[in-house]
C-alpha atoms as a printed R data frame, in Angstrom:
   type eleno elety resid chain resno      x       y       z
1  ATOM     1    CA   UNK     A     1  5.898  -8.247 200.273
2  ATOM     2    CA   UNK     A     2  9.078  -9.756 201.677
3  ATOM     3    CA   UNK     A     3  9.215 -12.554 204.201
4  ATOM     4    CA   UNK     A     4 10.582 -11.819 207.722
5  ATOM     5    CA   UNK     A     5 13.895 -13.622 207.146
6  ATOM     6    CA   UNK     A     6 14.692 -11.485 204.098
7  ATOM     7    CA   UNK     A     7 13.825  -8.331 206.005
8  ATOM     8    CA   UNK     A     8 16.032  -9.412 208.898
9  ATOM     9    CA   UNK     A     9 18.965 -10.110 206.550
10 ATOM    10    CA   UNK     A    10 18.541  -6.753 204.852
11 ATOM    11    CA   UNK     A    11 18.451  -5.054 208.236
12 ATOM    12    CA   UNK     A    12 21.626  -6.819 209.367
13 ATOM    13    CA   UNK     A    13 23.613  -5.977 206.225
14 ATOM    14    CA   UNK     A    14 25.030  -2.634 207.467
15 ATOM    15    CA   UNK     A    15 26.303  -4.241 210.684
16 ATOM    16    CA   UNK     A    16 27.877  -7.111 208.745
17 ATOM    17    CA   UNK     A    17 29.584  -4.643 206.426
18 ATOM    18    CA   UNK     A    18 30.951  -2.675 209.382
19 ATOM    19    CA   UNK     A    19 32.434  -5.831 210.915
20 ATOM    20    CA   UNK     A    20 33.906  -6.902 207.577
21 ATOM    21    CA   UNK     A    21 35.433  -3.446 207.108
22 ATOM    22    CA   UNK     A    22 36.974  -3.508 210.591
23 ATOM    23    CA   UNK     A    23 38.485  -6.944 209.934
24 ATOM    24    CA   UNK     A    24 39.861  -5.815 206.577
25 ATOM    25    CA   UNK     A    25 41.443  -2.738 208.168
26 ATOM    26    CA   UNK     A    26 43.060  -4.884 210.879
27 ATOM    27    CA   UNK     A    27 44.462  -7.281 208.280
28 ATOM    28    CA   UNK     A    28 45.784  -4.380 206.231
29 ATOM    29    CA   UNK     A    29 47.535  -2.868 209.238
30 ATOM    30    CA   UNK     A    30 49.065  -6.225 210.146
31 ATOM    31    CA   UNK     A    31 50.266  -6.783 206.583
32 ATOM    32    CA   UNK     A    32 51.821  -3.307 206.443
33 ATOM    33    CA   UNK     A    33 53.621  -3.901 209.744
34 ATOM    34    CA   UNK     A    34 54.919  -7.259 208.550
35 ATOM    35    CA   UNK     A    35 56.141  -5.721 205.299
36 ATOM    36    CA   UNK     A    36 57.905  -2.935 207.192
37 ATOM    37    CA   UNK     A    37 59.603  -5.513 209.447
38 ATOM    38    CA   UNK     A    38 60.705  -7.559 206.426
39 ATOM    39    CA   UNK     A    39 62.087  -4.491 204.676
40 ATOM    40    CA   UNK     A    40 63.948  -3.429 207.813
41 ATOM    41    CA   UNK     A    41 65.409  -6.913 208.224
42 ATOM    42    CA   UNK     A    42 66.609  -6.861 204.619
43 ATOM    43    CA   UNK     A    43 68.488  -3.616 205.251
44 ATOM    44    CA   UNK     A    44 70.362  -4.894 208.320
45 ATOM    45    CA   UNK     A    45 74.053  -5.370 207.397
46 ATOM    46    CA   UNK     A    46 76.141  -8.254 208.698
47 ATOM    47    CA   UNK     A    47 73.350 -10.783 208.495
48 ATOM    48    CA   UNK     A    48 75.265 -13.126 206.174
49 ATOM    49    CA   UNK     A    49 75.652 -16.867 206.729
50 ATOM    50    CA   UNK     A    50 78.924 -18.177 208.192
51 ATOM    51    CA   UNK     A    51 81.644 -19.269 205.802
52 ATOM    52    CA   UNK     A    52 81.223 -16.392 203.377
53 ATOM    53    CA   UNK     A    53 78.371 -18.023 201.494
54 ATOM    54    CA   UNK     A    54 75.974 -15.618 199.860
């Protein structure tokens, strides 16, 4: 027989996994948006430093 704390932790596991999944999805969306912004910024012409340096 399991003690009450173990049973409580086992019962809470699905909720914890749902929260972790939601956080992971949010981080993934943010990372994709940041990557898209960085790629778009790299494609913008005329963004060279003054003096002709490359």
